[in-house]
C-alpha positions in Angstrom: 30.8 8.8 -63.4 30.1 12.0 -60.7 30.2 9.3 -57.9 33.7 8.1 -59.0 35.5 11.7 -59.5 33.6 12.3 -55.8 35.0 9.3 -54.3 38.4 8.7 -56.1 40.7 11.0 -54.2 39.5 10.1 -50.8 39.6 6.2 -51.6 43.4 6.7 -52.8 44.3 7.6 -49.6 43.2 4.0 -48.1 46.2 1.6 -48.2 46.7 -0.8 -51.1 44.0 1.0 -53.2 45.6 1.7 -56.7 42.5 3.4 -58.8 39.1 2.9 -59.6 36.5 3.2 -62.6 33.0 2.6 -63.2 32.2 -0.8 -65.2 29.3 -2.8 -65.8 28.6 -5.9 -63.2 27.2 -9.3 -63.9 23.7 -7.5 -64.2 24.1 -5.2 -67.1 24.2 -2.4 -64.5 27.1 0.2 -63.3 29.5 -0.3 -60.4 32.1 1.2 -59.0 35.2 -0.7 -59.6 38.2 -0.2 -56.8 41.2 -1.3 -57.8 43.1 -3.0 -55.0 46.6 -4.3 -54.8 47.0 -7.9 -54.7 50.2 -8.2 -52.9 49.1 -5.7 -50.5 47.6 -6.5 -47.3 44.0 -5.1 -47.6 41.5 -7.7 -48.6 39.1 -6.7 -51.7 36.0 -7.9 -49.3 36.9 -5.6 -46.9 37.5 -2.8 -49.3 33.9 -3.5 -51.0 32.1 -3.9 -47.6 33.2 -0.6 -45.9 32.3 1.1 -49.6 28.8 -0.7 -49.8 27.5 0.6 -46.1 28.0 4.6 -47.4 27.0 3.7 -51.2 23.6 3.0 -53.0 25.3 1.6 -56.1 27.0 -1.7 -56.9 30.9 -1.7 -55.8 33.3 -4.4 -57.1 36.9 -4.9 -55.9 39.3 -6.1 -58.4 42.7 -7.8 -57.5 45.7 -6.5 -59.4 49.2 -5.7 -59.9 50.2 -1.9 -59.7 50.0 0.2 -63.1 53.1 1.1 -64.4 52.8 3.9 -67.0 55.2 4.1 -69.8 56.1 7.7 -71.1 57.2 7.4 -74.8 57.0 3.4 -74.7 57.8 2.1 -78.5 54.6 0.1 -78.2 52.4 2.9 -77.2 49.6 3.6 -79.7 49.9 -0.1 -81.3 47.2 -2.5 -81.4 47.9 -5.5 -79.6 48.8 -8.6 -81.7 
């Protein structure tokens, strides 16, 4: 998580980057997840390649729609279903 905190501010300045997270990959090892705008012009593979050159941990790009936060949304805190 320290690496995520150290990188997030800089990575968010890149085009089409929406956020970062710490995840668990297919081998049950921690990885840095970088959320990339699926409608943007930056391919997720490019983000992975650039970050892998500088980091010693696995990096995974996830294509996603832009995040939307709703303040005081009527369903906030309610369990799905």
